[in-house]
LOTIVO-771696 format. One record per residue (C-alpha): x, y, z. Coordinates in steps of 0.2 Angstrom, whole numbers, padded with zeros to 4 digits, always signed. Layout:
BEGIN
XYZ;...
END
This chain:
BEGIN
-0036-0020-0033;-0032-0004-0024;-0030-0001-0005;-0031+0015+0005;-0025+0016+0023;-0032+0030+0034;-0038+0036+0051;-0056+0041+0054;-0061+0052+0069;-0080+0056+0071;-0087+0062+0087;-0104+0057+0094;-0113+0073+0086;-0105+0069+0069;-0111+0051+0070;-0129+0056+0076;-0130+0068+0061;-0126+0053+0050;-0140+0043+0058;-0152+0058+0056;-0148+0057+0037;-0139+0074+0036;-0124+0066+0029;-0122+0050+0018;-0103+0050+0013;-0086+0054+0021;-0071+0060+0013;-0054+0054+0020;-0036+0057+0016;-0026+0041+0014;-0009+0039+0021;-0002+0040+0003;-0010+0058+0001;-0025+0052-0010;-0042+0058-0006;-0056+0045-0005;-0075+0047-0003;-0085+0033+0003;-0103+0030+0010;-0103+0032+0029;-0114+0016+0030;-0098+0005+0028;-0093+0012+0046;-0109+0007+0055;-0101-0009+0063;-0087+0002+0070;-0098+0016+0078;-0098+0016+0096;-0106+0027+0110;-0091+0038+0109;-0091+0039+0090;-0077+0032+0078;-0058+0034+0081;-0049+0020+0072;-0037+0016+0058;-0045+0007+0042;-0039-0001+0026;-0052+0001+0012;-0050-0011-0003;-0058-0007-0020;-0058-0015-0037;-0047-0007-0050;-0064+0000-0056;-0067+0009-0039;-0080-0003-0033;-0081-0007-0014;-0073-0024-0009;-0070-0022+0010;-0067-0010+0025;-0056-0017+0038;-0053-0009+0055;-0034-0009+0061;-0026-0001+0076;
END
């Protein structure tokens, strides 16, 4: 199992572009310096009227399959 800790900041316009289908994925840089690409759909529960501005922990299998995305402060 692999975990990546990162912060994601998306403003309202960026979130709207996702809902309009202009973007499907986001690329983030984890605290350990690694770059990770994942579908924006995993962030839907965390999108508010002001966008997204939170820390997250992404957990993947050793084969790179999604397990969970947890919001942290």
